C-alpha positions as a printed Julia matrix, in Angstrom:
313×3 Matrix{Float64}:
   0.0    0.0     0.0
   1.21   3.51   -0.82
   2.67   5.6     2.02
   2.16   8.84    0.09
  -0.68  11.11    1.18
  -2.76  13.64   -0.74
  -5.58  16.11   -0.28
  -8.95  14.88   -1.47
 -12.69  15.14   -1.03
 -14.24  12.16    0.74
 -17.86  11.05    1.05
 -18.49   8.96    4.2
 -22.28   8.78    3.81
 -24.82   9.56    1.11
 -26.63  12.86    1.37
 -26.46  16.54    0.47
 -23.48  18.72   -0.44
 -22.44  18.87    3.23
 -21.32  15.22    2.97
 -18.36  16.34    0.8
 -15.5   16.44    3.31
 -12.12  18.01    2.52
  -9.36  15.79    3.94
  -5.6   16.27    3.85
  -4.27  12.79    4.68
  -5.87  10.48    2.12
  -3.7    7.63    0.85
  -2.44   8.37   -2.65
  -3.2    5.61   -5.16
  -0.46   3.9    -7.16
  -0.85   2.65  -10.72
  -1.12  -1.08  -11.37
  -0.26  -2.69  -14.71
  -1.98  -0.84  -17.55
  -2.82   2.15  -15.37
  -1.67   5.77  -15.19
  -1.33   8.02  -12.14
  -2.39  11.59  -12.99
  -1.64  14.74  -11.02
  -5.0   16.44  -11.43
  -5.16  20.12  -12.31
  -8.9   20.68  -12.82
 -11.85  18.39  -12.19
 -15.32  18.74  -13.65
 -18.22  18.97  -11.19
 -20.94  17.35  -13.28
 -24.54  16.34  -12.42
 -23.63  12.65  -12.32
 -21.35  13.38   -9.36
 -24.09  14.75   -7.12
 -26.61  12.16   -8.25
 -24.18   9.48   -7.01
 -23.47  11.49   -3.82
 -27.21  11.71   -3.09
 -27.4    7.91   -3.2
 -29.8    7.87   -6.13
 -27.63   5.57   -8.28
 -26.36   3.02   -5.78
 -27.5    0.11   -7.93
 -25.65   1.44  -10.97
 -22.52   2.96   -9.42
 -21.58   0.77   -6.48
 -19.35   2.63   -4.02
 -17.47   1.48   -0.94
 -17.68   4.26    1.62
 -15.78   6.45    2.03
 -15.11   7.26   -1.6
 -13.58  10.12   -3.58
 -16.12  11.59   -6.05
 -15.58  12.64   -9.63
 -14.25  11.27  -12.88
 -13.85  14.11  -15.43
 -10.51  15.89  -15.24
  -7.41  17.27  -16.93
  -3.93  16.88  -15.53
  -0.33  15.75  -15.9
   0.92  12.17  -15.94
   2.84  11.51  -12.72
   3.79   7.87  -13.3
   2.68   4.83  -15.29
   2.16   1.18  -14.48
   3.74  -1.79  -16.16
   2.93  -2.18  -19.83
   1.83   1.42  -20.46
   3.56   2.69  -23.59
   1.38   5.54  -24.89
   1.95   7.85  -21.9
   4.92   8.99  -19.91
   5.49  11.31  -16.93
   4.92  14.94  -17.88
   2.34  14.29  -20.58
  -0.71  16.58  -20.49
  -3.88  14.5   -20.56
  -7.64  14.63  -20.09
 -10.24  11.95  -19.56
 -11.72   9.91  -16.74
  -9.97   8.93  -13.54
 -11.26   7.15  -10.47
 -11.85   9.95   -7.98
 -11.0   13.24   -9.7
 -11.77  15.37   -6.61
  -8.22  14.79   -5.41
  -4.64  15.79   -6.09
  -4.0   12.44   -7.79
  -6.17   9.89   -9.57
  -5.79   6.54  -11.32
  -7.02   5.76  -14.81
  -6.7    2.84  -17.21
  -4.47   4.08  -20.04
  -7.31   3.71  -22.56
  -9.41   6.24  -20.62
  -6.92   9.07  -21.21
  -6.29  11.29  -24.23
  -3.3   13.5   -25.0
  -3.99  17.23  -24.9
  -3.02  19.13  -28.08
  -0.94  22.3   -27.94
  -3.06  25.36  -27.37
  -5.62  23.62  -25.16
  -5.73  24.79  -21.55
  -6.31  22.5   -18.59
  -9.53  24.36  -17.81
 -10.88  23.73  -21.32
  -9.74  20.11  -21.34
 -11.53  19.44  -18.05
 -14.85  20.36  -19.7
 -14.65  17.68  -22.37
 -15.66  14.58  -20.41
 -19.28  14.85  -19.32
 -19.72  18.01  -21.4
 -18.45  18.21  -24.96
 -18.13  14.41  -25.0
 -21.79  13.99  -24.0
 -22.83  16.42  -26.72
 -20.81  14.52  -29.33
 -22.38  11.25  -28.21
 -25.91  12.63  -28.4
 -25.42  14.24  -31.79
 -23.21  11.83  -33.65
 -22.64   8.54  -31.82
 -26.31   8.08  -30.91
 -28.11  10.7   -33.03
 -26.18  10.09  -36.27
 -26.71  13.74  -37.21
 -25.74  14.66  -40.76
 -25.15  17.91  -42.59
 -28.4   19.51  -43.73
 -30.54  17.91  -41.03
 -32.42  19.84  -38.33
 -31.79  19.3   -34.61
 -33.65  20.62  -31.55
 -31.34  21.02  -28.55
 -32.9   21.55  -25.13
 -31.21  23.52  -22.31
 -28.76  24.86  -24.85
 -26.95  27.14  -22.41
 -26.07  24.27  -20.08
 -22.97  22.18  -19.63
 -23.88  19.85  -22.51
 -26.17  22.02  -24.61
 -23.6   24.72  -25.31
 -21.32  22.18  -26.99
 -24.18  20.48  -28.8
 -25.12  23.76  -30.49
 -21.57  24.41  -31.66
 -20.86  20.86  -32.78
 -24.14  20.64  -34.7
 -23.3   23.86  -36.56
 -19.78  22.58  -37.24
 -21.4   19.5   -38.8
 -23.6   21.68  -41.03
 -26.97  21.12  -39.34
 -29.81  23.59  -38.83
 -29.96  24.21  -35.08
 -33.05  25.07  -33.04
 -32.4   25.56  -29.33
 -34.33  26.21  -26.13
 -33.03  28.41  -23.32
 -34.26  30.83  -20.67
 -34.65  34.48  -21.64
 -31.39  35.7   -20.14
 -29.49  33.04  -22.12
 -31.1   33.58  -25.53
 -28.4   35.95  -26.78
 -25.67  33.66  -25.47
 -27.06  30.63  -27.28
 -27.47  32.69  -30.45
 -23.8   33.65  -30.18
 -22.93  29.93  -30.2
 -24.46  29.65  -33.67
 -28.05  28.51  -33.11
 -30.31  29.41  -36.04
 -33.38  29.76  -33.81
 -33.55  30.14  -30.03
 -36.83  29.69  -28.17
 -37.28  31.18  -24.71
 -38.95  28.26  -22.96
 -40.31  30.56  -20.24
 -42.43  32.55  -22.67
 -43.14  30.16  -25.54
 -44.06  26.5   -25.97
 -41.46  24.98  -28.27
 -43.86  22.27  -29.44
 -46.05  24.97  -30.97
 -43.15  26.49  -32.93
 -41.14  23.47  -34.06
 -42.04  20.7   -36.52
 -40.38  17.94  -38.54
 -36.95  17.89  -36.92
 -34.57  14.99  -37.53
 -33.14  14.84  -34.02
 -34.04  16.0   -30.52
 -31.26  16.21  -27.92
 -33.18  15.93  -24.65
 -31.28  17.09  -21.54
 -34.18  18.03  -19.27
 -36.45  15.02  -18.89
 -39.96  14.69  -17.51
 -42.63  16.85  -19.14
 -40.05  18.35  -21.49
 -39.45  14.95  -23.06
 -43.18  14.23  -23.27
 -43.66  17.44  -25.27
 -40.73  16.67  -27.59
 -42.11  13.59  -29.36
 -44.5   15.54  -31.55
 -41.84  17.82  -33.06
 -39.99  14.91  -34.68
 -40.58  13.8   -38.26
 -41.39  10.14  -38.71
 -38.14   8.23  -38.76
 -36.45  10.87  -36.59
 -34.49  10.27  -33.41
 -34.75  11.38  -29.79
 -31.63  11.02  -27.66
 -32.13  11.46  -23.92
 -29.29  12.24  -21.53
 -31.48  12.15  -18.42
 -33.64   9.03  -18.47
 -34.52   5.95  -20.48
 -36.94   7.3   -23.1
 -40.37   5.73  -23.54
 -40.44   2.88  -26.05
 -44.2    3.18  -26.29
 -43.96   6.85  -27.26
 -41.23   6.12  -29.8
 -43.43   3.47  -31.41
 -46.47   5.75  -31.33
 -44.66   8.56  -33.16
 -42.66   6.31  -35.5
 -39.25   7.45  -34.25
 -36.14   5.98  -32.65
 -35.36   6.73  -29.0
 -31.93   6.18  -27.48
 -30.18   6.56  -24.14
 -26.49   6.24  -23.37
 -25.66   2.92  -25.03
 -22.57   4.01  -26.96
 -19.59   6.24  -26.22
 -17.28   8.41  -28.33
 -13.97   6.86  -29.34
 -10.53   8.2   -28.49
 -10.4    9.51  -32.05
 -13.65  11.43  -31.46
 -12.25  12.94  -28.26
  -9.07  13.95  -30.08
 -11.18  15.8   -32.66
 -13.09  17.6   -29.88
  -9.83  18.64  -28.21
  -8.42  19.96  -31.49
 -11.62  21.91  -32.18
 -11.25  23.56  -28.77
  -7.56  24.22  -29.25
  -8.08  25.99  -32.59
 -11.03  28.02  -31.32
 -13.74  26.33  -33.37
 -15.37  25.01  -30.2
 -15.53  27.39  -27.26
 -16.07  26.37  -23.67
 -18.2   28.54  -21.42
 -17.15  28.03  -17.8
 -19.73  29.14  -15.27
 -17.49  29.07  -12.21
 -14.33  27.57  -10.74
 -14.13  26.57   -7.08
 -11.07  25.51   -5.07
 -11.11  21.82   -4.2
 -12.01  22.42   -0.55
 -15.22  24.16   -1.69
 -16.55  21.16   -3.62
 -19.73  21.39   -1.54
 -20.41  24.85   -2.98
 -19.76  23.58   -6.5
 -22.31  20.8    -6.01
 -24.88  23.16   -4.53
 -24.54  25.4    -7.56
 -24.8   22.5    -9.99
 -27.88  21.12   -8.27
 -29.57  24.53   -8.43
 -29.5   24.19  -12.26
 -29.26  27.93  -12.79
 -25.74  28.23  -14.15
 -24.43  28.78  -17.65
 -21.77  26.4   -18.86
 -19.49  24.13  -16.83
 -18.5   24.11  -13.17
 -14.91  23.15  -12.35
 -12.79  22.43   -9.28
  -9.29  23.9    -9.28
  -7.41  21.08   -7.63
  -4.23  23.15   -7.47
  -6.09  25.59   -5.17
  -6.85  23.19   -2.37
């Protein structure tokens, strides 16, 4: 067992943001064969993290308490385990690690991607769970093609902002929903039409779209079926979509069955590095204030991504 210690967030029991405890003497992990130890620079505070912390997903994400939350991150390779050839100490990487709310985290080598020149750690930390999720919804699951029309819900959020930009990059016609104070922002991302969902019912304004990217769930999904053309697709990032509704409307409904490849993630990183894809960061909290980051994420009133600066513990 490693004798090295690190600062990390620990969860000793399921519950609210107050269960996120900042601790300074957590045992640092060491890479086994095929694994990489990453010195984390920034970690993404994404909705999945607080859904696990609340105990809502215990059957899906089994945790031994206490555990260190988080997966999405960007950092620097500290050391590598036996058999790892694609990474070496000093490499800048992004991807998923086990427990990103810490100074160090372990990842299988295949879960990491090299960062291109010109990409900052802050930007890279927004890819997993953000730009990656948008890519999956649009292309891996949604199979969006140039010339098609897509409706993107919650387009100012941590996934929606990337979905708008990536869909335009692909050559699609983009319709988006957002709250009134975010309409101009979403328009600036390239959306062809932005609907203020607080003042207008999107289902009365939109028809015959090829793809709906559904990031809200509940009633919002129920109202989305009728805007699709027959043969269209609905991709949900929040819940398993209704098979009965899909059959009723003659469309395909998908949820989280495929993932982008390393090649896809490399393309996303290059698009960010060259400025084609911009990343809106709502706020950055020091690691010790992870509870505040979760509270803000759960409030669902932010614009863009929420990060933890692990260097500022």
